[in-house]
Structures are given as structure tokens and as C-alpha cells.
Backbone as ProteinMPNN parsed JSONL, in Angstrom:
{"seq_chain_A": "XXXXXXXXXXXXXXXXXXXXXXXXXXXXXXXXXXXXXXXXXXXXXXXXXXXXXXXXXXXXXXXXXXXXXXXXXXXXXXXXXXXXXXXXXXXXXXXXXXXXXXXXXXXXXXXXXXXXXXXXXXXXXXXXXXXXXXXXXXXXXXX", "coords_chain_A": {"N_chain_A": [[27.524, -34.574, -39.742], [25.874, -36.603, -37.458], [23.25, -35.639, -35.24], [23.901, -35.478, -31.812], [22.671, -36.96, -28.793], [21.912, -35.288, -25.75], [22.543, -36.785, -23.474], [24.737, -38.261, -24.273], [26.675, -36.338, -24.574], [27.064, -35.36, -21.991], [27.993, -37.536, -20.625], [29.916, -39.053, -18.127], [30.673, -36.669, -17.026], [32.001, -34.316, -14.701], [30.777, -32.233, -12.296], [30.623, -29.022, -10.654], [29.135, -28.45, -7.64], [27.564, -26.209, -5.496], [26.615, -24.573, -2.431], [24.052, -22.124, -1.887], [24.934, -20.287, 0.023], [27.686, -20.31, -0.094], [30.641, -18.456, -0.802], [31.316, -16.279, -3.61], [34.036, -16.238, -4.25], [34.917, -18.726, -3.17], [33.43, -20.441, -4.784], [34.367, -19.843, -7.383], [37.014, -20.664, -7.099], [36.684, -23.436, -6.799], [35.541, -24.005, -9.292], [37.681, -23.359, -10.982], [39.583, -25.272, -10.135], [38.355, -27.581, -11.024], [38.323, -27.15, -13.692], [36.102, -26.05, -15.102], [33.402, -24.081, -16.502], [31.2, -23.279, -15.098], [29.046, -23.462, -12.197], [26.714, -25.428, -10.429], [24.088, -24.383, -8.408], [22.953, -25.674, -5.536], [20.384, -26.507, -3.242], [19.557, -28.253, -0.532], [19.485, -30.553, -2.156], [18.05, -29.704, -4.355], [18.008, -28.036, -7.477], [18.84, -24.71, -7.676], [19.997, -22.663, -9.106], [22.416, -21.38, -11.501], [25.847, -20.585, -11.783], [28.055, -18.623, -13.567], [30.927, -17.541, -15.504], [30.063, -15.168, -16.658], [28.214, -14.239, -14.779], [29.99, -13.676, -12.714], [31.516, -11.567, -13.831], [29.524, -9.625, -14.573], [27.798, -9.288, -12.324], [29.33, -9.146, -10.091], [32.177, -8.264, -10.31], [31.903, -6.012, -12.137], [30.163, -4.515, -10.62], [31.66, -3.783, -8.513], [31.829, -5.393, -6.254], [33.008, -7.413, -3.531], [34.312, -10.536, -4.093], [34.876, -12.288, -2.023], [33.098, -11.72, -0.087], [30.532, -11.95, -1.078], [27.693, -13.955, -1.236], [27.201, -16.716, -3.367], [24.626, -17.335, -4.07], [23.337, -14.891, -4.252], [24.078, -13.813, -6.667], [23.76, -15.619, -8.671], [22.292, -17.107, -11.626], [18.975, -17.529, -11.552], [16.667, -20.262, -11.876], [17.661, -21.791, -14.227], [17.712, -22.645, -17.745], [16.608, -25.847, -18.512], [17.082, -28.975, -20.036], [16.056, -32.212, -21.26], [17.896, -35.269, -20.945], [17.467, -36.81, -23.155], [17.045, -35.098, -25.22], [18.173, -33.537, -28.273], [21.435, -32.28, -29.181], [21.162, -30.131, -30.871], [18.893, -28.802, -29.93], [19.801, -27.731, -27.525], [21.748, -25.93, -28.475], [20.076, -24.237, -29.927], [18.521, -23.113, -27.847], [20.533, -21.782, -26.398], [21.355, -19.84, -28.241], [18.939, -18.512, -28.669], [18.376, -17.376, -26.159], [20.712, -16.107, -25.48], [22.827, -17.109, -23.871], [25.49, -19.29, -22.631], [25.426, -21.8, -21.475], [23.573, -24.754, -20.736], [21.503, -26.54, -18.598], [21.245, -30.015, -18.076], [18.904, -32.445, -17.42], [19.448, -35.462, -15.923], [18.467, -38.81, -16.684], [18.616, -40.693, -14.629], [18.521, -39.13, -12.443], [19.824, -36.136, -10.959], [22.119, -33.812, -12.55], [23.562, -32.493, -15.571], [25.689, -30.435, -17.595], [25.724, -28.629, -20.587], [27.748, -26.75, -22.794], [28.437, -24.116, -25.142], [30.915, -24.801, -26.067], [30.866, -27.543, -26.239], [30.019, -28.306, -28.698], [31.001, -29.204, -31.818], [32.126, -27.553, -34.831], [30.613, -28.608, -37.011], [28.09, -29.289, -35.971], [27.231, -26.797, -35.09], [27.23, -25.484, -37.527], [25.117, -26.835, -38.771], [23.039, -25.891, -37.248], [23.109, -23.173, -37.923], [22.378, -23.379, -40.62], [19.742, -24.295, -40.341], [18.598, -22.08, -39.015], [18.844, -20.133, -41.034], [17.121, -21.23, -42.933], [14.678, -21.061, -41.509], [14.479, -18.251, -41.261], [14.19, -17.553, -43.946], [11.718, -18.711, -44.488], [10.064, -17.125, -42.822], [10.391, -14.665, -44.063], [9.111, -15.115, -46.457], [6.508, -15.331, -45.742]], "CA_chain_A": [[27.634, -35.237, -38.458], [24.545, -36.793, -36.872], [23.02, -34.928, -33.978], [24.089, -36.291, -30.611], [21.763, -36.721, -27.67], [22.598, -34.625, -24.647], [23.084, -37.788, -22.542], [26.064, -38.66, -24.756], [27.592, -35.212, -24.376], [27.363, -35.177, -20.562], [28.456, -38.795, -20.032], [31.161, -38.986, -17.383], [30.958, -35.281, -16.654], [32.139, -33.959, -13.294], [30.283, -30.872, -12.11], [30.813, -28.345, -9.375], [27.891, -28.116, -6.946], [27.815, -25.383, -4.315], [25.476, -24.116, -1.649], [23.835, -20.695, -2.118], [25.654, -19.46, 0.987], [29.116, -20.288, -0.401], [31.015, -17.187, -1.422], [31.719, -16.285, -5.012], [35.456, -16.61, -4.293], [34.994, -20.172, -2.972], [32.851, -21.074, -5.961], [35.299, -19.673, -8.503], [38.167, -21.512, -6.818], [36.275, -24.81, -7.11], [35.379, -24.093, -10.746], [39.025, -23.379, -11.569], [40.203, -26.559, -9.828], [37.694, -28.607, -11.838], [38.431, -26.725, -15.099], [34.758, -25.899, -15.662], [32.981, -22.702, -16.649], [29.994, -22.962, -14.335], [28.735, -24.263, -11.016], [25.292, -25.528, -10.141], [23.769, -23.981, -7.046], [22.013, -26.665, -5.02], [19.926, -26.283, -1.874], [18.87, -29.469, -0.077], [19.334, -31.467, -3.281], [17.27, -29.102, -5.44], [18.705, -27.045, -8.293], [18.339, -23.35, -7.472], [20.524, -21.75, -10.108], [23.707, -21.655, -12.121], [26.785, -19.48, -11.69], [29.002, -18.685, -14.68], [31.854, -16.421, -15.616], [29.284, -13.958, -16.944], [27.698, -13.759, -13.497], [31.127, -13.1, -12.0], [31.847, -10.269, -14.42], [28.423, -8.654, -14.594], [27.103, -9.083, -11.054], [30.279, -8.991, -8.992], [33.295, -7.395, -10.677], [31.425, -4.738, -12.691], [29.459, -3.77, -9.572], [32.616, -3.443, -7.468], [31.591, -6.194, -5.057], [34.126, -8.264, -3.132], [33.928, -11.943, -4.245], [35.05, -12.998, -0.75], [31.98, -11.352, 0.795], [29.242, -12.119, -1.741], [27.201, -15.326, -1.389], [26.938, -17.012, -4.776], [23.174, -17.332, -4.253], [22.881, -13.532, -4.57], [24.485, -13.387, -8.006], [23.539, -16.715, -9.618], [21.128, -17.036, -12.505], [17.935, -18.4, -11.008], [15.823, -20.955, -12.839], [18.329, -21.971, -15.52], [17.057, -23.483, -18.745], [16.936, -27.269, -18.361], [16.6, -29.873, -21.073], [16.124, -33.63, -20.939], [19.068, -35.94, -21.507], [17.093, -37.415, -24.43], [16.997, -34.049, -26.248], [19.334, -33.453, -29.162], [22.326, -31.146, -29.015], [20.602, -29.03, -31.652], [17.96, -28.057, -29.082], [20.61, -26.952, -26.578], [22.33, -24.81, -29.223], [18.97, -23.32, -30.234], [18.176, -22.386, -26.619], [21.621, -20.862, -26.069], [21.287, -18.714, -29.176], [17.675, -17.799, -28.449], [18.4, -16.64, -24.891], [21.964, -15.374, -25.339], [23.743, -17.624, -22.868], [26.424, -20.297, -23.139], [25.294, -23.058, -20.736], [22.232, -25.297, -20.538], [21.486, -27.657, -17.659], [20.62, -31.231, -18.61], [18.378, -33.336, -16.382], [19.812, -36.856, -16.172], [17.359, -39.748, -16.51], [18.774, -41.36, -13.343], [18.548, -38.098, -11.41], [20.986, -35.269, -11.03], [22.202, -32.897, -13.681], [24.77, -32.269, -16.336], [25.666, -29.12, -18.223], [26.387, -28.487, -21.882], [28.077, -25.371, -23.141], [28.683, -23.939, -26.563], [32.175, -25.492, -26.371], [30.617, -28.971, -26.438], [29.508, -28.553, -30.032], [31.967, -28.921, -32.893], [31.644, -26.697, -35.907], [29.614, -29.235, -37.88], [26.782, -29.172, -35.347], [26.872, -25.384, -35.121], [26.901, -25.173, -38.921], [23.764, -27.344, -39.002], [22.128, -24.958, -36.597], [23.079, -21.962, -38.754], [21.58, -23.694, -41.81], [18.343, -24.341, -39.919], [18.176, -20.695, -38.781], [18.704, -19.473, -42.33], [15.904, -21.765, -43.521], [13.547, -20.472, -40.794], [14.391, -16.841, -41.629], [13.651, -17.494, -45.303], [10.285, -18.998, -44.382], [9.398, -15.96, -42.263], [10.397, -13.605, -45.073], [8.168, -15.448, -47.507], [5.128, -15.326, -45.222]], "C_chain_A": [[26.229, -35.397, -37.889], [24.439, -36.061, -35.541], [23.156, -35.896, -32.808], [23.011, -35.969, -29.589], [22.572, -36.111, -26.537], [23.181, -35.621, -23.651], [24.48, -38.224, -22.953], [27.095, -37.571, -24.502], [27.998, -35.097, -22.907], [27.877, -36.443, -19.888], [29.81, -38.602, -19.348], [31.547, -37.601, -16.884], [31.046, -35.113, -15.134], [31.742, -32.49, -13.143], [30.688, -30.321, -10.754], [29.432, -27.987, -8.849], [28.257, -27.313, -5.716], [26.502, -25.01, -3.654], [25.279, -22.624, -1.905], [24.599, -19.783, -1.159], [27.168, -19.448, 0.77], [29.459, -18.962, -1.077], [31.36, -17.382, -2.894], [33.17, -16.73, -5.13], [35.636, -18.116, -4.129], [34.503, -20.919, -4.206], [33.804, -21.006, -7.142], [36.522, -20.564, -8.316], [37.856, -22.972, -7.159], [36.088, -25.007, -8.613], [36.743, -24.18, -11.423], [39.699, -24.719, -11.336], [39.645, -27.681, -10.692], [37.774, -28.313, -13.337], [37.065, -26.676, -15.781], [34.36, -24.437, -15.667], [31.726, -22.335, -15.901], [29.906, -23.859, -13.113], [27.223, -24.289, -10.856], [25.081, -25.199, -8.674], [22.645, -24.894, -6.558], [21.653, -26.324, -3.579], [19.066, -27.468, -1.48], [18.535, -30.388, -1.247], [18.567, -30.91, -4.467], [18.099, -28.044, -6.163], [18.048, -25.683, -8.109], [18.817, -22.39, -8.549], [21.838, -22.231, -10.666], [24.556, -20.393, -11.992], [27.832, -19.674, -12.767], [29.963, -17.508, -14.62], [31.147, -15.116, -15.916], [28.688, -13.376, -15.676], [28.806, -13.077, -12.703], [31.435, -11.699, -12.526], [30.742, -9.237, -14.233], [27.829, -8.334, -13.232], [28.039, -8.914, -9.856], [31.339, -7.957, -9.36], [32.806, -6.03, -11.156], [30.684, -3.884, -11.66], [30.37, -3.436, -8.392], [32.424, -4.216, -6.175], [32.795, -7.094, -4.773], [33.69, -9.733, -3.208], [34.06, -12.767, -2.963], [33.896, -12.734, 0.209], [30.604, -11.69, 0.213], [28.849, -13.6, -1.8], [26.812, -15.574, -2.854], [25.434, -17.027, -5.07], [22.606, -15.965, -4.594], [23.141, -13.148, -6.02], [24.322, -14.487, -9.057], [22.399, -16.362, -10.567], [20.123, -18.041, -11.982], [17.162, -19.061, -12.147], [16.481, -21.167, -14.19], [17.514, -22.853, -16.464], [17.544, -24.91, -18.569], [16.321, -28.049, -19.511], [16.722, -31.31, -20.581], [17.365, -34.244, -21.578], [18.749, -36.613, -22.838], [16.959, -36.38, -25.556], [18.279, -34.071, -27.083], [20.154, -32.208, -28.863], [21.817, -29.917, -29.734], [19.685, -28.159, -30.795], [18.72, -27.2, -28.071], [21.213, -25.733, -27.272], [21.257, -23.778, -29.535], [18.62, -22.477, -29.008], [19.267, -21.38, -26.254], [21.568, -19.632, -26.964], [20.055, -17.861, -28.92], [17.74, -16.897, -27.222], [19.705, -15.893, -24.636], [22.848, -15.823, -24.197], [24.53, -18.793, -23.43], [26.335, -21.642, -22.431], [23.828, -23.451, -20.629], [22.365, -26.495, -19.598], [20.726, -28.816, -18.297], [20.18, -32.086, -17.43], [18.706, -34.774, -16.778], [18.614, -37.759, -15.891], [17.409, -40.407, -15.134], [18.776, -40.388, -12.166], [19.842, -37.315, -11.486], [21.001, -34.475, -12.324], [23.548, -33.009, -14.387], [24.662, -30.867, -16.906], [26.336, -29.234, -19.58], [26.655, -27.006, -22.104], [28.34, -25.316, -24.636], [29.968, -24.649, -26.984], [31.998, -26.981, -26.642], [30.204, -29.315, -27.864], [30.535, -28.193, -31.086], [31.306, -28.121, -34.001], [30.557, -27.297, -36.762], [28.212, -29.114, -37.289], [26.315, -27.727, -35.34], [26.509, -24.952, -36.532], [25.492, -25.639, -39.256], [22.727, -26.433, -38.394], [21.988, -23.693, -37.432], [22.24, -22.193, -40.014], [20.091, -23.712, -41.473], [17.802, -22.936, -39.661], [17.95, -19.954, -40.091], [17.419, -19.932, -43.022], [14.675, -21.153, -42.857], [13.366, -19.003, -41.165], [13.796, -16.676, -43.025], [12.15, -17.755, -45.292], [9.525, -17.786, -43.869], [9.33, -14.823, -43.278], [9.351, -13.847, -46.145], [6.725, -15.386, -47.038], [4.551, -13.938, -45.225]], "O_chain_A": [[25.469, -34.429, -37.842], [25.424, -35.894, -34.822], [22.593, -36.991, -32.819], [22.505, -34.848, -29.53], [23.763, -36.385, -26.386], [24.211, -35.339, -23.039], [25.317, -38.525, -22.102], [28.262, -37.865, -24.244], [29.147, -34.773, -22.606], [28.168, -36.424, -18.692], [30.736, -38.046, -19.939], [32.649, -37.408, -16.371], [30.262, -35.697, -14.386], [32.314, -31.615, -13.794], [31.046, -31.062, -9.838], [28.655, -27.308, -9.521], [29.161, -27.691, -4.972], [25.428, -25.119, -4.245], [26.263, -21.916, -2.123], [24.879, -18.631, -1.491], [27.866, -18.648, 1.392], [28.656, -18.417, -1.833], [31.652, -18.487, -3.35], [33.504, -17.516, -6.016], [36.416, -18.727, -4.859], [35.1, -21.914, -4.617], [34.022, -22.006, -7.826], [37.011, -21.155, -9.279], [38.688, -23.662, -7.748], [36.437, -26.059, -9.148], [36.936, -24.985, -12.335], [40.327, -25.255, -12.248], [40.362, -28.615, -11.052], [37.347, -29.126, -14.156], [36.889, -27.189, -16.887], [34.92, -23.638, -14.917], [31.225, -21.218, -16.033], [30.596, -24.874, -13.009], [26.541, -23.298, -11.114], [25.809, -25.681, -7.806], [21.538, -24.885, -7.095], [22.505, -25.906, -2.795], [17.98, -27.668, -2.024], [17.435, -30.934, -1.322], [18.445, -31.584, -5.49], [18.804, -27.256, -5.533], [16.853, -25.52, -8.354], [18.133, -21.419, -8.872], [22.313, -23.324, -10.357], [24.046, -19.277, -12.081], [28.429, -20.744, -12.881], [29.824, -16.606, -13.795], [31.59, -14.058, -15.469], [28.655, -12.157, -15.507], [28.589, -12.03, -12.094], [31.596, -10.759, -11.747], [30.993, -8.116, -13.789], [27.394, -7.205, -13.009], [27.603, -8.584, -8.754], [31.38, -6.879, -8.767], [33.245, -5.002, -10.641], [30.59, -2.667, -11.814], [29.919, -2.877, -7.392], [32.816, -3.743, -5.108], [33.512, -7.483, -5.695], [32.794, -10.142, -2.47], [33.434, -13.818, -2.831], [33.736, -13.441, 1.203], [29.615, -11.713, 0.946], [29.589, -14.412, -2.354], [26.173, -14.734, -3.488], [25.02, -16.76, -6.198], [21.517, -15.871, -5.16], [22.489, -12.246, -6.546], [24.707, -14.301, -10.211], [21.64, -15.424, -10.322], [20.377, -19.246, -11.966], [17.021, -18.498, -13.232], [15.921, -20.764, -15.21], [16.731, -23.696, -16.028], [18.747, -25.157, -18.487], [15.18, -27.807, -19.904], [17.412, -31.582, -19.599], [17.825, -33.789, -22.625], [19.667, -36.956, -23.583], [16.78, -36.749, -26.716], [19.32, -34.561, -26.646], [19.636, -31.212, -28.357], [22.011, -28.792, -29.271], [19.692, -26.934, -30.914], [18.323, -26.068, -27.794], [21.194, -24.632, -26.724], [21.499, -22.576, -29.421], [18.442, -21.264, -29.119], [18.967, -20.257, -25.848], [21.719, -18.507, -26.488], [20.123, -16.633, -28.952], [17.221, -15.781, -27.241], [19.798, -15.126, -23.677], [23.553, -15.005, -23.606], [24.286, -19.241, -24.551], [27.101, -22.549, -22.757], [22.954, -22.602, -20.455], [23.23, -27.352, -19.782], [19.709, -28.626, -18.964], [20.979, -32.411, -16.551], [18.292, -35.244, -17.838], [17.839, -37.502, -14.97], [16.365, -40.656, -14.532], [19.007, -40.788, -11.025], [20.839, -37.796, -12.025], [20.033, -34.466, -13.085], [24.519, -33.548, -13.856], [23.651, -30.191, -16.717], [27.388, -29.859, -19.711], [25.9, -26.139, -21.665], [28.451, -26.345, -25.303], [30.096, -25.055, -28.139], [32.885, -27.615, -27.214], [30.055, -30.489, -28.201], [30.902, -27.027, -31.238], [30.081, -28.032, -34.085], [29.659, -26.581, -37.205], [27.252, -28.865, -38.017], [25.135, -27.455, -35.56], [25.593, -24.152, -36.724], [24.75, -24.936, -39.942], [21.656, -26.227, -38.966], [20.879, -23.196, -37.629], [21.483, -21.315, -40.43], [19.274, -23.201, -42.239], [16.673, -22.629, -40.043], [16.967, -19.226, -40.234], [16.712, -19.124, -43.624], [13.73, -20.765, -43.544], [12.24, -18.549, -41.363], [12.995, -15.772, -43.262], [11.397, -17.094, -46.006], [8.469, -17.443, -44.401], [8.333, -14.104, -43.347], [8.771, -12.902, -46.681], [5.809, -15.388, -47.861], [3.404, -13.746, -44.823]]}, "name": "protein", "num_of_chains": 1, "seq": "XXXXXXXXXXXXXXXXXXXXXXXXXXXXXXXXXXXXXXXXXXXXXXXXXXXXXXXXXXXXXXXXXXXXXXXXXXXXXXXXXXXXXXXXXXXXXXXXXXXXXXXXXXXXXXXXXXXXXXXXXXXXXXXXXXXXXXXXXXXXXXX"}
């Protein structure tokens, strides 16, 4: 399967945008209604962070915090990895594996953002990534 550009993957995507002062409970409710696994945290039109299910589990639930009282800006991931819409899906998968997360923000050419997640990549693209990693590991072993 040829590598897709990120612009093709995010085409027509509907995202959840929230304010840093919105509660975690409000954010999760909006994510569930939209059937998405993350929300972008925006402040005056600027991307401040991303909130995912991992943030909910690790920074709210596991710490015994009440999602109705916690502003999402306190538990978001600040400075999320962003790629260009002209980048290939392979690069997004590489970044997710390298950093151990499941979402990458995509900067749209016309402004705004999209998000790709590991779920956006069928097995063939992930297999190609695994082959590339194996090749790189072999090179490092031979050096």
C-alpha cells in the first residue's frame, strides 16, 4: 500500500476543541458525543495542548481527582507533536512509536489542525513501519 499523506487521512475530520478552563468532565462528554479519542485545547485560537484518554486515566482517575472539578488545561499534554499535512503517514507512526503516544496533531495548510491516531493506519502501513525499523536496527548492529 502506498504511503498516504496526512492531509488525506484528516480530510473531512471533525475535531473537539475546548478551552483550558473547561472541566475534564465537560471535555470527555464532548469527546464521547463526537466519537473521538482526543480533544485539542485551544486558547484564543492557539493550540495549547491535547487531552486524551491516557491523560484522563493517568492525571485524573489514578490521582483520585474529580473530573467535574479539574480544568482540562491542568491535565492536558502541553506542546503536542505536530506534523505538516504534507508529511507521510509513516512519519506520524514513527513519531508515535518513538514517543510512546497514540495521537499526532496535523497542521492543515489552510490553517487549523487535524489529528491522526494509530487507528488511522491499516496493518499494511504499520507493517511497512515495522520493516523499516527492523532495517534500521540491523544497520545499527552492523556499525
